[in-house]
N, C-alpha and C positions, 0 to 999 in steps of 0.2 A: 749599255750597262757599264762599260769601261769608263765612259765619261762621268757617270755617277760616282764610281769608285775614285775618280780623280778629283772629286768635289767640283765638277763642272755640270751641275744639274740643269742649268739654263740651256747649255748647248745640247744636252741630252733631250730635254723637253722639245727643243726645236726639231730635232730628228724624229722624235715620236710623233709630233704633229705632221711632219712631212709624210711619214709612213702611213699614218692614219688616213691621209687624204689622197693617197694614190688610187687611181681608178682601176678597178678590177675589170679586165676585158679578155678577149680571146688570146692576146699575146702574153699577158701576164699569166693566164691559166696554163699556157703552153710552156713558158720559160721559167716561171716562178710560181708553181701551184701552191706553195706554202704561204704566199702573200697574205691571204685572209687571216692566217694564224698570227703572223707578225703584226698585222693590223689590230687584231684582238689584243695582243700583248701591249701594243702602243696605247690602245684605249684604256687598258687596265692601268698602265703606268701614268696616264694622264688623269687618273681619278675617276674613270668611267667604267668601273669594274663590271657592273651588271650588263651594261651595253656591250662591253667587250666579250663577256661570256656568251651572251645571246648571239652575237655576231659569229663567234667561233662555232657555236652549236649549229647555226644555220648551215654553214659550209660542211661541218662534220656530217650532218644528216644527208646533205647532197652527195658527199663522197661515199657514205654507206650505201645509198641507193645505187650509185654508179658502180660500186664494187660488185654487185650481184646482177647488174644488167647484162642481158645476153646480147652479144654482138657477133659479127661474122668474121672477126679476126682480131688483130692487134689494135684495139681502140678504133675499130671500123676501117682499118686498112689491112692489106695483105703484104707482109714484108718479104716478098719473093727475093729481094736483094740481100736479106740478112739471113744467114744460114744457121747461126748458133744462138737461138733463143728458146726459152722454155715455151710451153704451149700458151696460147693467148689467155686462157682463164687464169693460169698461174701468174702470168705477168701483170694482168689487170688487178688481181687480188693483192699482189705485193705492192704495187704502186699505190693503191688506195689504203692498204693497211698502214703504210708509212705516214700518209697524210692524216688518217684517222687517229693513229697513236699520238702524233704531234698535237693535234687538236685536243685529244683527251687529256694530255699532260697539262694543257692550259686550263681546260674546264675544271679539272680536278685539283689544280694548284700544285702539281708535282714537277713542273718544269723548272730547271735551274735558271731560266731566263726571267723569272718573276723576282 
């Protein structure tokens, strides 16, 4: 977005294309769970608005389902080595609420990143 404001739209477009093409896998889910939302934003910026919104909705729906999924601990692990955490349900809900809210801001067109 900064490049666009600096009248460097071609450079920005190259970055949007790169972001759009990043493969979503186990590691990106673990270290950058917001990647699908950024990819949706890139699609929108590249003129693929409907595709971007549909892509964002797909992941938003997955996160909404994961938010209420029952598990046996902190995302299927027991953090015996971490003493100061909220209960597993609260942590899971907060994690997915953040992702869902970010996706909703793209779907509803209310994010400042558009």
